[in-house]
VEXMI-629050 format. One record per residue (C-alpha): x negated, y, z negated; residue number from 1. Coordinates in nm, 4 decimals. Layout:
N
+----------+----------+----------+-------+
:     east :    north :       up : lumgu :
+----------+----------+----------+-------+
:        X :        Y :        Z :   NUM :
...
+----------+----------+----------+-------+
END
This chain:
71
+----------+----------+----------+-------+
:     east :    north :       up : lumgu :
+----------+----------+----------+-------+
:  -1.1702 :  -0.2888 :  -3.9134 :     1 :
:  -1.3909 :  -0.0475 :  -3.7231 :     2 :
:  -1.4592 :  -0.3119 :  -3.4578 :     3 :
:  -1.0855 :  -0.3381 :  -3.3902 :     4 :
:  -1.0682 :   0.0364 :  -3.3270 :     5 :
:  -1.3755 :   0.0261 :  -3.1052 :     6 :
:  -1.2381 :  -0.2684 :  -2.9066 :     7 :
:  -0.8984 :  -0.1070 :  -2.8531 :     8 :
:  -1.0617 :   0.2176 :  -2.7459 :     9 :
:  -1.2918 :   0.0444 :  -2.5007 :    10 :
:  -1.0065 :  -0.1712 :  -2.3710 :    11 :
:  -0.7893 :   0.1334 :  -2.3170 :    12 :
:  -1.0620 :   0.3138 :  -2.1289 :    13 :
:  -1.1444 :   0.0043 :  -1.9287 :    14 :
:  -0.7835 :  -0.0341 :  -1.8273 :    15 :
:  -0.7669 :   0.3279 :  -1.7136 :    16 :
:  -1.0904 :   0.2854 :  -1.5226 :    17 :
:  -0.9630 :  -0.0291 :  -1.3516 :    18 :
:  -0.6401 :   0.1471 :  -1.2572 :    19 :
:  -0.8383 :   0.4363 :  -1.1118 :    20 :
:  -1.0505 :   0.1940 :  -0.9080 :    21 :
:  -0.7403 :   0.0141 :  -0.7832 :    22 :
:  -0.5682 :   0.3353 :  -0.6750 :    23 :
:  -0.8895 :   0.4558 :  -0.5122 :    24 :
:  -0.9108 :   0.1296 :  -0.3209 :    25 :
:  -0.5513 :   0.1585 :  -0.2054 :    26 :
:  -0.6175 :   0.5163 :  -0.0904 :    27 :
:  -0.9225 :   0.4007 :   0.1062 :    28 :
:  -0.7208 :   0.1220 :   0.2693 :    29 :
:  -0.4468 :   0.3647 :   0.3736 :    30 :
:  -0.7036 :   0.6150 :   0.5026 :    31 :
:  -0.8918 :   0.3461 :   0.6942 :    32 :
:  -0.5712 :   0.2129 :   0.8464 :    33 :
:  -0.4826 :   0.5639 :   0.9605 :    34 :
:  -0.8238 :   0.6034 :   1.1213 :    35 :
:  -0.7939 :   0.2713 :   1.3021 :    36 :
:  -0.4400 :   0.3415 :   1.4223 :    37 :
:  -0.5398 :   0.6859 :   1.5504 :    38 :
:  -0.7620 :   0.5231 :   1.8129 :    39 :
:  -0.6038 :   0.5326 :   2.1606 :    40 :
:  -0.7396 :   0.1850 :   2.2390 :    41 :
:  -0.5687 :   0.0348 :   1.9337 :    42 :
:  -0.2435 :   0.2162 :   2.0134 :    43 :
:  -0.2495 :   0.0827 :   2.3685 :    44 :
:  -0.3150 :  -0.2711 :   2.2418 :    45 :
:  -0.0323 :  -0.2520 :   1.9861 :    46 :
:   0.2097 :  -0.1201 :   2.2472 :    47 :
:   0.1269 :  -0.4207 :   2.4667 :    48 :
:   0.2037 :  -0.6519 :   2.1740 :    49 :
:   0.5422 :  -0.4880 :   2.1237 :    50 :
:   0.4970 :  -0.3810 :   1.7625 :    51 :
:   0.7190 :  -0.0758 :   1.8205 :    52 :
:   0.9989 :  -0.2976 :   1.9514 :    53 :
:   0.9690 :  -0.5129 :   1.6411 :    54 :
:   1.0173 :  -0.2079 :   1.4182 :    55 :
:   1.3277 :  -0.1004 :   1.6121 :    56 :
:   1.4702 :  -0.4511 :   1.5764 :    57 :
:   1.4105 :  -0.4682 :   1.2014 :    58 :
:   1.5510 :  -0.1247 :   1.1045 :    59 :
:   1.9242 :  -0.2186 :   1.1414 :    60 :
:   1.8688 :  -0.5275 :   0.9253 :    61 :
:   1.7029 :  -0.3187 :   0.6541 :    62 :
:   1.9885 :  -0.0657 :   0.6610 :    63 :
:   2.2407 :  -0.3485 :   0.6324 :    64 :
:   2.0480 :  -0.4925 :   0.3377 :    65 :
:   2.0547 :  -0.1609 :   0.1521 :    66 :
:   2.4293 :  -0.1229 :   0.2162 :    67 :
:   2.4944 :  -0.4692 :   0.0744 :    68 :
:   2.2707 :  -0.4015 :  -0.2210 :    69 :
:   2.4518 :  -0.0753 :  -0.3002 :    70 :
:   2.7861 :  -0.2574 :  -0.3303 :    71 :
+----------+----------+----------+-------+
END
């Protein structure tokens, strides 16, 4: 009986620890992406690829999707 309590306690703590690691990893990815995108060379390269134009093209479709979903 005591092993069940010990296992559930360790599993609960392990799950919290894994969640903390996952969220920390996501935060590092977002931070790293921000650092990379703040570089003027990367911005110039992305503007040549037309990534901004792609975003402007997609926004009306997303708005239309949310209107249809709200119905």
